[in-house]
PQR file of N, CA, C, O and H, with PARSE charges and radii, in Angstrom:
ATOM      1  N   MET A   1      17.555  -8.966   7.647 -0.4000 1.5000
ATOM      2  CA  MET A   1      16.705  -7.991   8.298 -0.0000 2.0000
ATOM      3  C   MET A   1      15.361  -8.641   8.594  0.5500 1.7000
ATOM      4  O   MET A   1      14.740  -9.215   7.699 -0.5500 1.4000
ATOM      5  N   ASN A   2      14.916  -8.558   9.809 -0.4000 1.5000
ATOM      6  CA  ASN A   2      13.639  -9.117  10.198 -0.0000 2.0000
ATOM      7  C   ASN A   2      12.588  -8.024  10.132  0.5500 1.7000
ATOM      8  O   ASN A   2      12.533  -7.144  10.991 -0.5500 1.4000
ATOM      9  H   ASN A   2      15.420  -8.091  10.536  0.4000 1.0000
ATOM     10  N   GLU A   3      11.758  -8.089   9.108 -0.4000 1.5000
ATOM     11  CA  GLU A   3      10.794  -7.043   8.856 -0.0000 2.0000
ATOM     12  C   GLU A   3       9.384  -7.537   9.145  0.5500 1.7000
ATOM     13  O   GLU A   3       8.991  -8.598   8.663 -0.5500 1.4000
ATOM     14  H   GLU A   3      11.802  -8.804   8.410  0.4000 1.0000
ATOM     15  N   LYS A   4       8.632  -6.793   9.914 -0.4000 1.5000
ATOM     16  CA  LYS A   4       7.271  -7.152  10.233 -0.0000 2.0000
ATOM     17  C   LYS A   4       6.398  -7.025   8.981  0.5500 1.7000
ATOM     18  O   LYS A   4       6.540  -6.070   8.218 -0.5500 1.4000
ATOM     19  H   LYS A   4       8.952  -5.930  10.306  0.4000 1.0000
ATOM     20  N   SER A   5       5.512  -7.971   8.775 -0.4000 1.5000
ATOM     21  CA  SER A   5       4.567  -7.922   7.663 -0.0000 2.0000
ATOM     22  C   SER A   5       3.163  -7.838   8.221  0.5500 1.7000
ATOM     23  O   SER A   5       2.779  -8.631   9.081 -0.5500 1.4000
ATOM     24  H   SER A   5       5.396  -8.748   9.395  0.4000 1.0000
ATOM     25  N   HIS A   6       2.387  -6.862   7.724 -0.4000 1.5000
ATOM     26  CA  HIS A   6       1.019  -6.727   8.206 -0.0000 2.0000
ATOM     27  C   HIS A   6       0.263  -5.731   7.345  0.5500 1.7000
ATOM     28  O   HIS A   6       0.806  -4.682   6.999 -0.5500 1.4000
ATOM     29  H   HIS A   6       2.699  -6.218   7.026  0.4000 1.0000
ATOM     30  N   THR A   7      -0.959  -6.035   6.998 -0.4000 1.5000
ATOM     31  CA  THR A   7      -1.829  -5.101   6.301 -0.0000 2.0000
ATOM     32  C   THR A   7      -3.261  -5.325   6.755  0.5500 1.7000
ATOM     33  O   THR A   7      -3.982  -6.128   6.163 -0.5500 1.4000
ATOM     34  H   THR A   7      -1.400  -6.887   7.279  0.4000 1.0000
ATOM     35  N   PRO A   8      -3.681  -4.620   7.805 -0.5600 1.5000
ATOM     36  CA  PRO A   8      -5.063  -4.769   8.246  0.2800 2.0000
ATOM     37  C   PRO A   8      -6.029  -4.257   7.172  0.5500 1.7000
ATOM     38  O   PRO A   8      -5.647  -3.489   6.289 -0.5500 1.4000
ATOM     39  N   ALA A   9      -7.273  -4.691   7.267 -0.4000 1.5000
ATOM     40  CA  ALA A   9      -8.282  -4.290   6.289 -0.0000 2.0000
ATOM     41  C   ALA A   9      -8.397  -2.769   6.195  0.5500 1.7000
ATOM     42  O   ALA A   9      -8.625  -2.241   5.106 -0.5500 1.4000
ATOM     43  H   ALA A   9      -7.583  -5.315   7.984  0.4000 1.0000
ATOM     44  N   SER A  10      -8.246  -2.059   7.306 -0.4000 1.5000
ATOM     45  CA  SER A  10      -8.358  -0.600   7.264 -0.0000 2.0000
ATOM     46  C   SER A  10      -7.283   0.017   6.381  0.5500 1.7000
ATOM     47  O   SER A  10      -7.539   1.018   5.711 -0.5500 1.4000
ATOM     48  H   SER A  10      -8.062  -2.488   8.190  0.4000 1.0000
ATOM     49  N   PHE A  11      -6.074  -0.566   6.366 -0.4000 1.5000
ATOM     50  CA  PHE A  11      -5.024  -0.078   5.470 -0.0000 2.0000
ATOM     51  C   PHE A  11      -5.399  -0.366   4.028  0.5500 1.7000
ATOM     52  O   PHE A  11      -5.188   0.473   3.153 -0.5500 1.4000
ATOM     53  H   PHE A  11      -5.866  -1.379   6.910  0.4000 1.0000
ATOM     54  N   ALA A  12      -5.949  -1.536   3.774 -0.4000 1.5000
ATOM     55  CA  ALA A  12      -6.369  -1.893   2.423 -0.0000 2.0000
ATOM     56  C   ALA A  12      -7.399  -0.901   1.914  0.5500 1.7000
ATOM     57  O   ALA A  12      -7.314  -0.437   0.777 -0.5500 1.4000
ATOM     58  H   ALA A  12      -6.121  -2.218   4.485  0.4000 1.0000
ATOM     59  N   ASP A  13      -8.367  -0.578   2.750 -0.4000 1.5000
ATOM     60  CA  ASP A  13      -9.405   0.380   2.375 -0.0000 2.0000
ATOM     61  C   ASP A  13      -8.822   1.767   2.134  0.5500 1.7000
ATOM     62  O   ASP A  13      -9.207   2.452   1.186 -0.5500 1.4000
ATOM     63  H   ASP A  13      -8.436  -0.954   3.674  0.4000 1.0000
ATOM     64  N   THR A  14      -7.897   2.176   2.991 -0.4000 1.5000
ATOM     65  CA  THR A  14      -7.262   3.492   2.853 -0.0000 2.0000
ATOM     66  C   THR A  14      -6.474   3.579   1.557  0.5500 1.7000
ATOM     67  O   THR A  14      -6.559   4.580   0.845 -0.5500 1.4000
ATOM     68  H   THR A  14      -7.585   1.620   3.761  0.4000 1.0000
ATOM     69  N   ILE A  15      -5.707   2.541   1.244 -0.4000 1.5000
ATOM     70  CA  ILE A  15      -4.908   2.525   0.017 -0.0000 2.0000
ATOM     71  C   ILE A  15      -5.824   2.584  -1.200  0.5500 1.7000
ATOM     72  O   ILE A  15      -5.585   3.367  -2.120 -0.5500 1.4000
ATOM     73  H   ILE A  15      -5.637   1.728   1.822  0.4000 1.0000
ATOM     74  N   ARG A  16      -6.854   1.773  -1.209 -0.4000 1.5000
ATOM     75  CA  ARG A  16      -7.786   1.737  -2.337 -0.0000 2.0000
ATOM     76  C   ARG A  16      -8.466   3.095  -2.525  0.5500 1.7000
ATOM     77  O   ARG A  16      -8.553   3.606  -3.641 -0.5500 1.4000
ATOM     78  H   ARG A  16      -7.047   1.138  -0.461  0.4000 1.0000
ATOM     79  N   GLU A  17      -8.947   3.672  -1.418 -0.4000 1.5000
ATOM     80  CA  GLU A  17      -9.607   4.983  -1.480 -0.0000 2.0000
ATOM     81  C   GLU A  17      -8.668   6.057  -2.018  0.5500 1.7000
ATOM     82  O   GLU A  17      -9.051   6.850  -2.878 -0.5500 1.4000
ATOM     83  H   GLU A  17      -8.876   3.256  -0.511  0.4000 1.0000
ATOM     84  N   ALA A  18      -7.445   6.081  -1.510 -0.4000 1.5000
ATOM     85  CA  ALA A  18      -6.476   7.083  -1.949 -0.0000 2.0000
ATOM     86  C   ALA A  18      -6.144   6.904  -3.427  0.5500 1.7000
ATOM     87  O   ALA A  18      -6.001   7.886  -4.155 -0.5500 1.4000
ATOM     88  H   ALA A  18      -7.135   5.437  -0.811  0.4000 1.0000
ATOM     89  N   ARG A  19      -6.023   5.665  -3.868 -0.4000 1.5000
ATOM     90  CA  ARG A  19      -5.744   5.401  -5.280 -0.0000 2.0000
ATOM     91  C   ARG A  19      -6.877   5.934  -6.140  0.5500 1.7000
ATOM     92  O   ARG A  19      -6.636   6.562  -7.171 -0.5500 1.4000
ATOM     93  H   ARG A  19      -6.139   4.867  -3.276  0.4000 1.0000
ATOM     94  N   HIS A  20      -8.113   5.686  -5.720 -0.4000 1.5000
ATOM     95  CA  HIS A  20      -9.272   6.174  -6.471 -0.0000 2.0000
ATOM     96  C   HIS A  20      -9.316   7.704  -6.473  0.5500 1.7000
ATOM     97  O   HIS A  20      -9.660   8.310  -7.487 -0.5500 1.4000
ATOM     98  H   HIS A  20      -8.308   5.176  -4.882  0.4000 1.0000
ATOM     99  N   GLN A  21      -8.974   8.323  -5.357 -0.4000 1.5000
ATOM    100  CA  GLN A  21      -8.962   9.790  -5.281 -0.0000 2.0000
ATOM    101  C   GLN A  21      -7.937  10.384  -6.238  0.5500 1.7000
ATOM    102  O   GLN A  21      -8.141  11.476  -6.769 -0.5500 1.4000
ATOM    103  H   GLN A  21      -8.694   7.830  -4.533  0.4000 1.0000
ATOM    104  N   HIS A  22      -6.836   9.671  -6.459 -0.4000 1.5000
ATOM    105  CA  HIS A  22      -5.826  10.121  -7.416 -0.0000 2.0000
ATOM    106  C   HIS A  22      -6.258   9.835  -8.861  0.5500 1.7000
ATOM    107  O   HIS A  22      -5.670  10.358  -9.808 -0.5500 1.4000
ATOM    108  H   HIS A  22      -6.670   8.785  -6.027  0.4000 1.0000
ATOM    109  N   GLY A  23      -7.283   9.009  -9.014 -0.4000 1.5000
ATOM    110  CA  GLY A  23      -7.722   8.612 -10.342 -0.0000 2.0000
ATOM    111  C   GLY A  23      -6.778   7.624 -11.004  0.5500 1.7000
ATOM    112  O   GLY A  23      -6.701   7.539 -12.230 -0.5500 1.4000
ATOM    113  H   GLY A  23      -7.761   8.585  -8.245  0.4000 1.0000
ATOM    114  N   TRP A  24      -6.056   6.872 -10.164 -0.4000 1.5000
ATOM    115  CA  TRP A  24      -5.050   5.937 -10.657 -0.0000 2.0000
ATOM    116  C   TRP A  24      -5.594   4.518 -10.740  0.5500 1.7000
ATOM    117  O   TRP A  24      -6.418   4.100  -9.926 -0.5500 1.4000
ATOM    118  H   TRP A  24      -6.119   6.941  -9.169  0.4000 1.0000
ATOM    119  N   SER A  25      -5.120   3.793 -11.733 -0.4000 1.5000
ATOM    120  CA  SER A  25      -5.355   2.347 -11.803 -0.0000 2.0000
ATOM    121  C   SER A  25      -4.355   1.671 -10.860  0.5500 1.7000
ATOM    122  O   SER A  25      -3.434   2.314 -10.355 -0.5500 1.4000
ATOM    123  H   SER A  25      -4.451   4.132 -12.395  0.4000 1.0000
ATOM    124  N   GLN A  26      -4.543   0.386 -10.631 -0.4000 1.5000
ATOM    125  CA  GLN A  26      -3.557  -0.354  -9.845 -0.0000 2.0000
ATOM    126  C   GLN A  26      -2.201  -0.315 -10.539  0.5500 1.7000
ATOM    127  O   GLN A  26      -1.168  -0.220  -9.876 -0.5500 1.4000
ATOM    128  H   GLN A  26      -5.291  -0.136 -11.041  0.4000 1.0000
ATOM    129  N   GLU A  27      -2.197  -0.387 -11.852 -0.4000 1.5000
ATOM    130  CA  GLU A  27      -0.953  -0.345 -12.627 -0.0000 2.0000
ATOM    131  C   GLU A  27      -0.223   0.980 -12.424  0.5500 1.7000
ATOM    132  O   GLU A  27       0.995   0.997 -12.245 -0.5500 1.4000
ATOM    133  H   GLU A  27      -3.036  -0.464 -12.390  0.4000 1.0000
ATOM    134  N   THR A  28      -0.958   2.082 -12.450 -0.4000 1.5000
ATOM    135  CA  THR A  28      -0.341   3.396 -12.260 -0.0000 2.0000
ATOM    136  C   THR A  28       0.253   3.522 -10.864  0.5500 1.7000
ATOM    137  O   THR A  28       1.375   4.001 -10.703 -0.5500 1.4000
ATOM    138  H   THR A  28      -1.947   2.068 -12.596  0.4000 1.0000
ATOM    139  N   LEU A  29      -0.504   3.089  -9.851 -0.4000 1.5000
ATOM    140  CA  LEU A  29       0.022   3.134  -8.483 -0.0000 2.0000
ATOM    141  C   LEU A  29       1.265   2.273  -8.370  0.5500 1.7000
ATOM    142  O   LEU A  29       2.245   2.677  -7.745 -0.5500 1.4000
ATOM    143  H   LEU A  29      -1.415   2.699  -9.983  0.4000 1.0000
ATOM    144  N   ALA A  30       1.234   1.100  -8.963 -0.4000 1.5000
ATOM    145  CA  ALA A  30       2.401   0.214  -8.915 -0.0000 2.0000
ATOM    146  C   ALA A  30       3.629   0.904  -9.510  0.5500 1.7000
ATOM    147  O   ALA A  30       4.717   0.849  -8.937 -0.5500 1.4000
ATOM    148  H   ALA A  30       0.437   0.773  -9.470  0.4000 1.0000
ATOM    149  N   GLU A  31       3.450   1.549 -10.655 -0.4000 1.5000
ATOM    150  CA  GLU A  31       4.565   2.261 -11.291 -0.0000 2.0000
ATOM    151  C   GLU A  31       5.073   3.390 -10.401  0.5500 1.7000
ATOM    152  O   GLU A  31       6.282   3.559 -10.245 -0.5500 1.4000
ATOM    153  H   GLU A  31       2.566   1.594 -11.120  0.4000 1.0000
ATOM    154  N   GLN A  32       4.165   4.156  -9.821 -0.4000 1.5000
ATOM    155  CA  GLN A  32       4.542   5.283  -8.961 -0.0000 2.0000
ATOM    156  C   GLN A  32       5.270   4.810  -7.700  0.5500 1.7000
ATOM    157  O   GLN A  32       6.171   5.488  -7.207 -0.5500 1.4000
ATOM    158  H   GLN A  32       3.183   4.019  -9.948  0.4000 1.0000
ATOM    159  N   ALA A  33       4.874   3.644  -7.183 -0.4000 1.5000
ATOM    160  CA  ALA A  33       5.448   3.125  -5.942 -0.0000 2.0000
ATOM    161  C   ALA A  33       6.668   2.232  -6.174  0.5500 1.7000
ATOM    162  O   ALA A  33       7.394   1.920  -5.230 -0.5500 1.4000
ATOM    163  H   ALA A  33       4.142   3.094  -7.584  0.4000 1.0000
ATOM    164  N   GLY A  34       6.897   1.821  -7.412 -0.4000 1.5000
ATOM    165  CA  GLY A  34       8.021   0.942  -7.692 -0.0000 2.0000
ATOM    166  C   GLY A  34       7.790  -0.488  -7.235  0.5500 1.7000
ATOM    167  O   GLY A  34       8.719  -1.176  -6.813 -0.5500 1.4000
ATOM    168  H   GLY A  34       6.307   2.074  -8.179  0.4000 1.0000
ATOM    169  N   VAL A  35       6.539  -0.926  -7.324 -0.4000 1.5000
ATOM    170  CA  VAL A  35       6.186  -2.308  -6.976 -0.0000 2.0000
ATOM    171  C   VAL A  35       5.388  -2.891  -8.137  0.5500 1.7000
ATOM    172  O   VAL A  35       5.078  -2.183  -9.095 -0.5500 1.4000
ATOM    173  H   VAL A  35       5.784  -0.366  -7.667  0.4000 1.0000
ATOM    174  N   SER A  36       5.059  -4.164  -8.058 -0.4000 1.5000
ATOM    175  CA  SER A  36       4.291  -4.792  -9.135 -0.0000 2.0000
ATOM    176  C   SER A  36       2.790  -4.553  -8.954  0.5500 1.7000
ATOM    177  O   SER A  36       2.326  -4.272  -7.849 -0.5500 1.4000
ATOM    178  H   SER A  36       5.311  -4.739  -7.280  0.4000 1.0000
ATOM    179  N   ARG A  37       2.041  -4.669 -10.050 -0.4000 1.5000
ATOM    180  CA  ARG A  37       0.591  -4.533  -9.977 -0.0000 2.0000
ATOM    181  C   ARG A  37      -0.029  -5.625  -9.104  0.5500 1.7000
ATOM    182  O   ARG A  37      -0.954  -5.336  -8.345 -0.5500 1.4000
ATOM    183  H   ARG A  37       2.418  -4.898 -10.948  0.4000 1.0000
ATOM    184  N   PRO A  38       0.457  -6.887  -9.186 -0.5600 1.5000
ATOM    185  CA  PRO A  38      -0.087  -7.895  -8.269  0.2800 2.0000
ATOM    186  C   PRO A  38       0.130  -7.548  -6.787  0.5500 1.7000
ATOM    187  O   PRO A  38      -0.672  -7.935  -5.937 -0.5500 1.4000
ATOM    188  N   THR A  39       1.199  -6.827  -6.483 -0.4000 1.5000
ATOM    189  CA  THR A  39       1.432  -6.393  -5.094 -0.0000 2.0000
ATOM    190  C   THR A  39       0.329  -5.439  -4.663  0.5500 1.7000
ATOM    191  O   THR A  39      -0.189  -5.550  -3.551 -0.5500 1.4000
ATOM    192  H   THR A  39       1.851  -6.513  -7.173  0.4000 1.0000
ATOM    193  N   ILE A  40      -0.035  -4.501  -5.533 -0.4000 1.5000
ATOM    194  CA  ILE A  40      -1.116  -3.570  -5.209 -0.0000 2.0000
ATOM    195  C   ILE A  40      -2.415  -4.333  -4.992  0.5500 1.7000
ATOM    196  O   ILE A  40      -3.161  -4.039  -4.059 -0.5500 1.4000
ATOM    197  H   ILE A  40       0.385  -4.411  -6.435  0.4000 1.0000
ATOM    198  N   ALA A  41      -2.686  -5.304  -5.844 -0.4000 1.5000
ATOM    199  CA  ALA A  41      -3.897  -6.122  -5.692 -0.0000 2.0000
ATOM    200  C   ALA A  41      -3.902  -6.842  -4.353  0.5500 1.7000
ATOM    201  O   ALA A  41      -4.933  -6.905  -3.683 -0.5500 1.4000
ATOM    202  H   ALA A  41      -2.079  -5.543  -6.603  0.4000 1.0000
ATOM    203  N   ARG A  42      -2.744  -7.390  -3.958 -0.4000 1.5000
ATOM    204  CA  ARG A  42      -2.655  -8.089  -2.662 -0.0000 2.0000
ATOM    205  C   ARG A  42      -2.894  -7.122  -1.504  0.5500 1.7000
ATOM    206  O   ARG A  42      -3.580  -7.461  -0.540 -0.5500 1.4000
ATOM    207  H   ARG A  42      -1.907  -7.339  -4.502  0.4000 1.0000
ATOM    208  N   VAL A  43      -2.329  -5.920  -1.599 -0.4000 1.5000
ATOM    209  CA  VAL A  43      -2.524  -4.912  -0.549 -0.0000 2.0000
ATOM    210  C   VAL A  43      -4.009  -4.579  -0.426  0.5500 1.7000
ATOM    211  O   VAL A  43      -4.561  -4.565   0.673 -0.5500 1.4000
ATOM    212  H   VAL A  43      -1.772  -5.645  -2.383  0.4000 1.0000
ATOM    213  N   GLU A  44      -4.643  -4.313  -1.555 -0.4000 1.5000
ATOM    214  CA  GLU A  44      -6.051  -3.925  -1.540 -0.0000 2.0000
ATOM    215  C   GLU A  44      -6.966  -5.065  -1.119  0.5500 1.7000
ATOM    216  O   GLU A  44      -8.102  -4.830  -0.706 -0.5500 1.4000
ATOM    217  H   GLU A  44      -4.193  -4.324  -2.448  0.4000 1.0000
ATOM    218  N   ALA A  45      -6.481  -6.293  -1.220 -0.4000 1.5000
ATOM    219  CA  ALA A  45      -7.247  -7.452  -0.752 -0.0000 2.0000
ATOM    220  C   ALA A  45      -7.050  -7.691   0.744  0.5500 1.7000
ATOM    221  O   ALA A  45      -7.700  -8.556   1.332 -0.5500 1.4000
ATOM    222  H   ALA A  45      -5.558  -6.483  -1.556  0.4000 1.0000
ATOM    223  N   GLY A  46      -6.141  -6.912   1.360 -0.4000 1.5000
ATOM    224  CA  GLY A  46      -5.903  -7.030   2.799 -0.0000 2.0000
ATOM    225  C   GLY A  46      -4.871  -8.067   3.175  0.5500 1.7000
ATOM    226  O   GLY A  46      -4.767  -8.430   4.347 -0.5500 1.4000
ATOM    227  H   GLY A  46      -5.614  -6.209   0.883  0.4000 1.0000
ATOM    228  N   ASN A  47      -4.097  -8.561   2.207 -0.4000 1.5000
ATOM    229  CA  ASN A  47      -3.059  -9.549   2.499 -0.0000 2.0000
ATOM    230  C   ASN A  47      -1.862  -8.898   3.183  0.5500 1.7000
ATOM    231  O   ASN A  47      -1.631  -7.695   3.054 -0.5500 1.4000
ATOM    232  H   ASN A  47      -4.182  -8.267   1.255  0.4000 1.0000
ATOM    233  N   ASP A  48      -1.114  -9.707   3.904 -0.4000 1.5000
ATOM    234  CA  ASP A  48       0.090  -9.214   4.573 -0.0000 2.0000
ATOM    235  C   ASP A  48       1.138  -8.798   3.557  0.5500 1.7000
ATOM    236  O   ASP A  48       1.367  -9.486   2.562 -0.5500 1.4000
ATOM    237  H   ASP A  48      -1.301 -10.684   4.008  0.4000 1.0000
ATOM    238  N   ILE A  49       1.777  -7.653   3.823 -0.4000 1.5000
ATOM    239  CA  ILE A  49       2.909  -7.183   3.034 -0.0000 2.0000
ATOM    240  C   ILE A  49       3.926  -6.605   3.993  0.5500 1.7000
ATOM    241  O   ILE A  49       3.613  -6.340   5.154 -0.5500 1.4000
ATOM    242  H   ILE A  49       1.592  -7.094   4.631  0.4000 1.0000
ATOM    243  N   SER A  50       5.140  -6.410   3.516 -0.4000 1.5000
ATOM    244  CA  SER A  50       6.170  -5.849   4.388 -0.0000 2.0000
ATOM    245  C   SER A  50       5.893  -4.371   4.636  0.5500 1.7000
ATOM    246  O   SER A  50       5.238  -3.698   3.839 -0.5500 1.4000
ATOM    247  H   SER A  50       5.395  -6.626   2.574  0.4000 1.0000
ATOM    248  N   THR A  51       6.402  -3.891   5.749 -0.4000 1.5000
ATOM    249  CA  THR A  51       6.238  -2.466   6.054 -0.0000 2.0000
ATOM    250  C   THR A  51       6.987  -1.612   5.036  0.5500 1.7000
ATOM    251  O   THR A  51       6.571  -0.488   4.755 -0.5500 1.4000
ATOM    252  H   THR A  51       6.933  -4.437   6.396  0.4000 1.0000
ATOM    253  N   ALA A  52       8.073  -2.121   4.484 -0.4000 1.5000
ATOM    254  CA  ALA A  52       8.824  -1.380   3.466 -0.0000 2.0000
ATOM    255  C   ALA A  52       7.969  -1.181   2.215  0.5500 1.7000
ATOM    256  O   ALA A  52       7.957  -0.095   1.636 -0.5500 1.4000
ATOM    257  H   ALA A  52       8.410  -3.034   4.712  0.4000 1.0000
ATOM    258  N   THR A  53       7.260  -2.221   1.800 -0.4000 1.5000
ATOM    259  CA  THR A  53       6.383  -2.110   0.632 -0.0000 2.0000
ATOM    260  C   THR A  53       5.224  -1.176   0.928  0.5500 1.7000
ATOM    261  O   THR A  53       4.865  -0.344   0.095 -0.5500 1.4000
ATOM    262  H   THR A  53       7.269  -3.104   2.270  0.4000 1.0000
ATOM    263  N   LEU A  54       4.642  -1.309   2.099 -0.4000 1.5000
ATOM    264  CA  LEU A  54       3.557  -0.417   2.498 -0.0000 2.0000
ATOM    265  C   LEU A  54       4.025   1.040   2.498  0.5500 1.7000
ATOM    266  O   LEU A  54       3.291   1.935   2.076 -0.5500 1.4000
ATOM    267  H   LEU A  54       4.933  -1.985   2.776  0.4000 1.0000
ATOM    268  N   ALA A  55       5.244   1.269   2.971 -0.4000 1.5000
ATOM    269  CA  ALA A  55       5.795   2.629   2.990 -0.0000 2.0000
ATOM    270  C   ALA A  55       5.953   3.185   1.581  0.5500 1.7000
ATOM    271  O   ALA A  55       5.671   4.361   1.353 -0.5500 1.4000
ATOM    272  H   ALA A  55       5.840   0.543   3.313  0.4000 1.0000
ATOM    273  N   LYS A  56       6.399   2.365   0.631 -0.4000 1.5000
ATOM    274  CA  LYS A  56       6.539   2.806  -0.763 -0.0000 2.0000
ATOM    275  C   LYS A  56       5.191   3.222  -1.346  0.5500 1.7000
ATOM    276  O   LYS A  56       5.074   4.245  -2.019 -0.5500 1.4000
ATOM    277  H   LYS A  56       6.628   1.410   0.816  0.4000 1.0000
ATOM    278  N   ILE A  57       4.185   2.407  -1.072 -0.4000 1.5000
ATOM    279  CA  ILE A  57       2.852   2.689  -1.598 -0.0000 2.0000
ATOM    280  C   ILE A  57       2.280   3.941  -0.960  0.5500 1.7000
ATOM    281  O   ILE A  57       1.720   4.797  -1.645 -0.5500 1.4000
ATOM    282  H   ILE A  57       4.280   1.575  -0.525  0.4000 1.0000
ATOM    283  N   ALA A  58       2.422   4.046   0.357 -0.4000 1.5000
ATOM    284  CA  ALA A  58       1.924   5.227   1.067 -0.0000 2.0000
ATOM    285  C   ALA A  58       2.618   6.489   0.570  0.5500 1.7000
ATOM    286  O   ALA A  58       1.966   7.515   0.376 -0.5500 1.4000
ATOM    287  H   ALA A  58       2.876   3.351   0.914  0.4000 1.0000
ATOM    288  N   GLU A  59       3.915   6.430   0.364 -0.4000 1.5000
ATOM    289  CA  GLU A  59       4.659   7.596  -0.130 -0.0000 2.0000
ATOM    290  C   GLU A  59       4.165   8.005  -1.510  0.5500 1.7000
ATOM    291  O   GLU A  59       3.981   9.194  -1.771 -0.5500 1.4000
ATOM    292  H   GLU A  59       4.445   5.597   0.521  0.4000 1.0000
ATOM    293  N   ALA A  60       3.950   7.046  -2.392 -0.4000 1.5000
ATOM    294  CA  ALA A  60       3.463   7.350  -3.738 -0.0000 2.0000
ATOM    295  C   ALA A  60       2.106   8.051  -3.689  0.5500 1.7000
ATOM    296  O   ALA A  60       1.799   8.892  -4.534 -0.5500 1.4000
ATOM    297  H   ALA A  60       4.100   6.080  -2.180  0.4000 1.0000
ATOM    298  N   LEU A  61       1.300   7.693  -2.692 -0.4000 1.5000
ATOM    299  CA  LEU A  61      -0.029   8.277  -2.552 -0.0000 2.0000
ATOM    300  C   LEU A  61      -0.047   9.537  -1.687  0.5500 1.7000
ATOM    301  O   LEU A  61      -1.083  10.189  -1.557 -0.5500 1.4000
ATOM    302  H   LEU A  61       1.549   7.009  -2.006  0.4000 1.0000
ATOM    303  N   GLY A  62       1.094   9.876  -1.102 -0.4000 1.5000
ATOM    304  CA  GLY A  62       1.158  11.046  -0.224 -0.0000 2.0000
ATOM    305  C   GLY A  62       0.533  10.806   1.133  0.5500 1.7000
ATOM    306  O   GLY A  62       0.078  11.745   1.786 -0.5500 1.4000
ATOM    307  H   GLY A  62       1.935   9.346  -1.208  0.4000 1.0000
ATOM    308  N   LEU A  63       0.508   9.542   1.567 -0.4000 1.5000
ATOM    309  CA  LEU A  63      -0.053   9.172   2.862 -0.0000 2.0000
ATOM    310  C   LEU A  63       1.057   8.992   3.885  0.5500 1.7000
ATOM    311  O   LEU A  63       2.196   8.691   3.528 -0.5500 1.4000
ATOM    312  H   LEU A  63       0.878   8.779   1.036  0.4000 1.0000
ATOM    313  N   THR A  64       0.727   9.174   5.144 -0.4000 1.5000
ATOM    314  CA  THR A  64       1.663   8.882   6.227 -0.0000 2.0000
ATOM    315  C   THR A  64       0.979   7.928   7.204  0.5500 1.7000
ATOM    316  O   THR A  64      -0.248   7.880   7.294 -0.5500 1.4000
ATOM    317  H   THR A  64      -0.198   9.418   5.434  0.4000 1.0000
ATOM    318  N   PHE A  65       1.786   7.183   7.920 -0.4000 1.5000
ATOM    319  CA  PHE A  65       1.241   6.287   8.942 -0.0000 2.0000
ATOM    320  C   PHE A  65       2.251   6.155  10.051  0.5500 1.7000
ATOM    321  O   PHE A  65       3.444   6.385   9.852 -0.5500 1.4000
ATOM    322  H   PHE A  65       2.782   7.222   7.847  0.4000 1.0000
ATOM    323  N   LYS A  66       1.771   5.783  11.223 -0.4000 1.5000
ATOM    324  CA  LYS A  66       2.644   5.568  12.372 -0.0000 2.0000
ATOM    325  C   LYS A  66       2.981   4.086  12.439  0.5500 1.7000
ATOM    326  O   LYS A  66       2.099   3.234  12.327 -0.5500 1.4000
ATOM    327  H   LYS A  66       0.802   5.596  11.385  0.4000 1.0000
ATOM    328  N   MET A  67       4.246   3.789  12.622 -0.4000 1.5000
ATOM    329  CA  MET A  67       4.681   2.399  12.664 -0.0000 2.0000
ATOM    330  C   MET A  67       3.980   1.620  13.783  0.5500 1.7000
ATOM    331  O   MET A  67       3.704   0.433  13.610 -0.5500 1.4000
ATOM    332  H   MET A  67       4.962   4.481  12.713  0.4000 1.0000
ATOM    333  N   GLU A  68       3.689   2.246  14.909 -0.4000 1.5000
ATOM    334  CA  GLU A  68       3.048   1.519  15.991 -0.0000 2.0000
ATOM    335  C   GLU A  68       1.597   1.171  15.669  0.5500 1.7000
ATOM    336  O   GLU A  68       0.991   0.349  16.356 -0.5500 1.4000
ATOM    337  H   GLU A  68       3.914   3.210  15.049  0.4000 1.0000
ATOM    338  N   SER A  69       1.030   1.797  14.617 -0.4000 1.5000
ATOM    339  CA  SER A  69      -0.339   1.480  14.252 -0.0000 2.0000
ATOM    340  C   SER A  69      -0.405   0.305  13.268  0.5500 1.7000
ATOM    341  O   SER A  69      -1.493  -0.140  12.903 -0.5500 1.4000
ATOM    342  H   SER A  69       1.523   2.465  14.059  0.4000 1.0000
ATOM    343  N   ILE A  70       0.746  -0.190  12.845 -0.4000 1.5000
ATOM    344  CA  ILE A  70       0.781  -1.292  11.894 -0.0000 2.0000
ATOM    345  C   ILE A  70       0.906  -2.610  12.624  0.5500 1.7000
ATOM    346  O   ILE A  70       0.951  -3.664  11.990 -0.5500 1.4000
ATOM    347  H   ILE A  70       1.630   0.172  13.141  0.4000 1.0000
TER
END
């Protein structure tokens, strides 16, 4: 499967803000999303991640996004 990887800074900021609004640590978000804590750190640093991973994190936070905006 050829999956696009991308995490613009605006997504990183949105993820971080939403995590803080939930009062969650990176570890808690990782557990809720089914990913590792280092993955959350990479996302919040603005590094590229797969859209599947981004979708897991967004779902855990109750966020939605349009695929064409990624």
